[in-house]
TORLOKOL-773757 format. One record per residue (C-alpha): residue in one letter; y, x, z. Coordinates in steps of 0.05 Angstrom, whole numbers, padded with zeros to 5 digits, always signed. Example, Ala and Ser with C-alpha at 12.3 -4.5 7.8 and 13.67 -1.06 7.14 Angstrom:
<atoms>
A-00090+00246+00156;S-00021+00273+00143;
</atoms>
This chain:
<atoms>
X-00550-00034-00096;X-00551-00035-00020;X-00514-00007+00039;X-00561+00047+00049;X-00534+00085-00015;X-00532+00157+00002;X-00456+00162-00005;X-00411+00167+00057;X-00363+00114+00065;X-00309+00155+00093;X-00299+00188+00159;X-00250+00137+00183;X-00301+00080+00186;X-00334+00109+00253;X-00269+00104+00291;X-00242+00041+00266;X-00247+00010+00331;X-00178+00043+00349;X-00146-00010+00311;X-00152-00082+00331;X-00206-00126+00300;X-00146-00171+00281;X-00115-00120+00240;X-00115-00139+00171;X-00139-00102+00105;X-00079-00117+00070;X-00001-00119+00093;X+00061-00131+00057;X+00118-00078+00064;X+00180-00114+00064;X+00252-00120+00090;X+00279-00165+00143;X+00315-00210+00091;X+00244-00222+00058;X+00203-00236+00118;X+00212-00310+00111;X+00186-00308+00039;X+00125-00262+00059;X+00107-00298+00126;X+00077-00362+00096;X+00037-00322+00044;X+00015-00276+00102;X-00004-00338+00141;X-00044-00370+00082;X-00079-00307+00061;X-00089-00274+00131;X-00045-00214+00114;X-00005-00171+00159;X+00066-00147+00150;X+00108-00082+00158;X+00180-00098+00165;X+00234-00047+00159;X+00285-00057+00210;X+00340-00016+00239;X+00322+00040+00288;X+00384+00025+00332;X+00382-00050+00332;X+00308-00055+00335;X+00304-00080+00405;X+00345-00141+00391;X+00311-00157+00329;X+00238-00143+00347;X+00221-00207+00387;X+00258-00254+00341;X+00223-00227+00280;X+00156-00229+00314;X+00172-00305+00335;X+00187-00318+00261;X+00124-00285+00239;X+00085-00324+00284;X+00117-00395+00268;X+00094-00381+00194;X+00020-00374+00219;X+00023-00296+00227;X-00008-00262+00288;X+00028-00205+00329;X-00033-00161+00314;X-00016-00165+00244;X+00056-00143+00250;X+00087-00076+00250;X+00159-00052+00256;X+00184+00010+00210;X+00242+00049+00231;X+00243+00078+00159;X+00272+00144+00187;X+00232+00185+00137;X+00270+00166+00072;X+00339+00171+00046;X+00387+00232+00040;X+00395+00237+00116;X+00321+00229+00135;X+00291+00257+00198;X+00243+00310+00194;X+00178+00315+00230;X+00179+00295+00302;X+00257+00301+00307;X+00281+00241+00343;X+00216+00203+00355;X+00215+00159+00417;X+00161+00125+00458;X+00212+00066+00466;X+00202+00049+00392;X+00126+00040+00407;X+00144+00001+00471;X+00189-00048+00436;X+00132-00065+00389;X+00082-00076+00446;X+00131-00116+00481;X+00135-00163+00425;X+00060-00167+00426;X+00043-00118+00372;X-00026-00088+00386;X-00026-00029+00341;X+00051-00002+00337;X+00074+00045+00282;X+00115+00106+00305;X+00181+00125+00282;X+00162+00194+00254;X+00205+00228+00202;X+00188+00261+00135;X+00146+00320+00125;X+00171+00367+00068;X+00130+00412+00026;X+00100+00468+00063;X+00126+00447+00132;X+00059+00448+00170;X+00094+00456+00232;X+00128+00387+00221;X+00061+00357+00197;X+00026+00376+00267;X+00087+00357+00307;X+00097+00286+00277;X+00020+00275+00288;X+00012+00305+00360;X+00072+00266+00382;X+00042+00202+00355;X-00026+00221+00391;X+00011+00230+00457;X+00041+00159+00456;X-00028+00126+00463;X-00094+00119+00427;X-00073+00047+00395;X-00010+00072+00356;X-00012+00087+00282;X+00026+00154+00264;X+00076+00144+00210;X+00057+00203+00160;X+00109+00209+00104;X+00094+00267+00067;X+00118+00308+00006;X+00075+00298-00058;X+00043+00367-00053;X+00003+00346+00008;X-00036+00301-00039;X-00065+00361-00080;X-00043+00431-00061;X-00041+00423+00012;X-00089+00363+00020;X-00142+00406+00063;X-00083+00423+00107;X-00066+00353+00118;X-00139+00330+00132;X-00145+00385+00186;X-00083+00368+00219;X-00096+00291+00220;X-00168+00305+00247;X-00140+00352+00300;X-00092+00303+00325;X-00143+00243+00325;X-00091+00189+00313;X-00094+00134+00261;X-00046+00149+00209;X-00001+00105+00160;X+00001+00148+00097;X+00061+00145+00052;X+00073+00190-00008;X+00138+00215-00036;X+00148+00213-00113;X+00202+00201-00164;X+00155+00150-00200;X+00086+00126-00179;X+00050+00179-00129;X-00017+00158-00156;X-00001+00161-00230;X-00029+00237-00231;X-00101+00245-00226;X-00098+00299-00175;X-00061+00254-00126;X-00115+00201-00133;X-00165+00256-00118;X-00130+00278-00060;X-00124+00206-00032;X-00195+00200-00040;X-00210+00267-00009;X-00166+00245+00050;X-00205+00179+00056;X-00272+00214+00052;X-00260+00270+00105;X-00213+00243+00156;X-00243+00222+00222;X-00190+00168+00240;X-00169+00105+00211;X-00122+00114+00150;X-00076+00059+00122;X-00038+00072+00056;X+00030+00043+00060;X+00091+00034+00023;X+00045+00030-00041;X+00033-00012-00103;X-00029-00033-00136;X-00066+00028-00120;X-00070+00001-00048;X-00130-00040-00073;X-00162+00025-00099;X-00152+00057-00030;X-00185-00006+00004;X-00245+00003-00046;X-00253+00075-00025;X-00254+00064+00053;X-00179+00056+00073;X-00173+00017+00138;X-00115-00021+00111;X-00062-00019+00059;X+00010-00045+00046;X+00036-00074-00017;X+00115-00059-00021;X+00158-00120-00044;X+00204-00077-00082;X+00205-00012-00122;X+00235+00026-00065;X+00182+00004-00019;X+00125+00026-00062;X+00137+00100-00051;X+00190+00147-00019;X+00240+00172-00068;X+00256+00249-00064;X+00322+00269-00038;X+00373+00272-00092;X+00334+00229-00144;X+00379+00171-00133;X+00320+00124-00134;X+00303+00080-00195;X+00342+00099-00258;X+00344+00031-00288;X+00375-00031-00263;X+00321-00068-00221;X+00294-00129-00259;X+00248-00186-00234;X+00176-00170-00250;X+00108-00206-00236;X+00038-00180-00235;X-00005-00196-00290;X-00075-00194-00260;X-00114-00179-00323;X-00071-00115-00337;X-00059-00099-00261;X+00009-00090-00281;X+00078-00108-00254;X+00115-00131-00316;X+00185-00157-00331;X+00194-00234-00332;X+00225-00225-00402;X+00168-00182-00426;X+00119-00237-00402;X+00158-00291-00436;X+00161-00252-00504;X+00085-00237-00499;X+00068-00310-00481;X+00109-00330-00543;X+00073-00283-00590;X+00002-00300-00559;X+00011-00374-00533;X-00063-00389-00528;X-00088-00324-00489;X-00118-00347-00422;X-00091-00289-00390;X-00027-00326-00378;X-00055-00377-00333;X-00058-00355-00264;X-00107-00380-00208;X-00074-00350-00149;X-00056-00393-00090;X+00022-00397-00109;X+00012-00413-00183;X-00050-00460-00180;X-00069-00447-00252;X-00001-00454-00281;X+00022-00408-00337;X+00059-00348-00313;X+00125-00373-00352;X+00134-00421-00288;X+00161-00358-00253;X+00239-00356-00261;X+00264-00327-00192;X+00252-00264-00156;X+00225-00299-00097;X+00176-00335-00140;X+00152-00272-00171;X+00147-00241-00105;X+00103-00295-00072;X+00054-00295-00137;X+00047-00222-00141;X+00034-00217-00067;X-00020-00273-00074;X-00054-00237-00132;X-00058-00169-00094;X-00087-00208-00034;X-00142-00236-00081;X-00157-00167-00108;X-00159-00136-00037;X-00205-00192-00015;X-00254-00175-00073;X-00259-00101-00058;X-00267-00108+00017;X-00320-00163+00009;X-00371-00147+00066;X-00428-00167+00023;X-00415-00105-00026;X-00442-00039-00014;X-00396+00021-00010;X-00415+00041-00081;X-00408-00032-00108;X-00338-00032-00080;X-00317+00029-00115;X-00351+00006-00182;X-00315-00062-00178;X-00245-00026-00171;X-00260+00024-00228;X-00285-00034-00270;X-00219-00069-00260;X-00181-00009-00277;X-00223+00000-00343;X-00216-00072-00361;X-00141-00072-00348;X-00134-00010-00394;X-00172-00049-00449;X-00134-00111-00438;X-00067-00076-00444;X-00087-00043-00508;X-00107-00109-00537;X-00044-00146-00516;X+00000-00086-00546;X-00036-00087-00610;X-00028-00161-00614;X+00045-00157-00598;X+00057-00099-00650;X+00073-00051-00592;X+00121-00097-00554;X+00079-00100-00493;X+00071-00024-00482;X+00016+00023-00456;X-00025+00020-00395;X+00005+00047-00332;X-00017+00117-00307;X-00048+00097-00249;X-00101+00061-00283;X-00128+00121-00320;X-00121+00165-00256;X-00167+00119-00216;X-00216+00105-00277;X-00224+00180-00284;X-00253+00188-00213;X-00325+00198-00199;X-00363+00147-00160;X-00421+00188-00135;X-00401+00262-00140;X-00363+00300-00086;X-00288+00299-00101;X-00256+00368-00115;X-00179+00377-00119;
</atoms>
């Protein structure tokens, strides 16, 4: 298969020059207290970082955070600051409270493609959608518009979203509200593919989980992997966030799943000779996964594995179709591997995560309908 395959790679490719050539394919979406953990991996793997900082104290934090990131080998063009005004019970709506000074504090810190401080776009609020995009466009051609939207914009209102993005002509950092995994439903994955195929600007999928790799395979300019459950999507107002007490999880590459360390330990005890427990990422260096005992170690390992997966699907030697086929094959293999482990552990491992089936069901060649 060659790059001449008659399948469009997405409208966002033609205008990718609006983002710096140094802007990475993969970023880590994190908080200030984890930047020192993320920065060394970012430096080693060539990743970027999106750091949630206070909208009020940002001016005092920005320069220091940029310096810390640079000391660890990062580059200012690979760092963004997230005001996080689109989440929580008192979230801002649309362009309410957006400020050009938020963009300036980032450019003053050496950031080339600053992220705006837009608010949340609720279901049916097409006025808020247009306002948050147009306000971002007015701040300069190199900004990335925060586009945090209700779940319905990924299916029912996806065409309205595409129309508004193309009209504004500004790069967007897409984030989706959902009580669980926004890309567990097939229709949401289909909507994301539609957005990546028909928008005329660069699109980055931010605040995401493993689906960020699928987005990159389908032409997203960039993607951001969240370091915690709360940074992998936006919780709806009133949901209260995770229902269970958070526990430390690590990414098992063969299953493309974030699994609790206790579950990994149990499965390793039941299947001690299975090669899937030996991880070749730049953090593990071939060690079995039961070496991971702390949240920090699990975080560094998982980020490194996602970096490897992202590098595979963005390999410039692959054609558009080959990238898509590679990701879908990863999903199919992860589903099969999960079934094998679950059977061998007599149901202790559990079923494959929904996002795997949602991606695996997507067509490679056919035009996507929602």
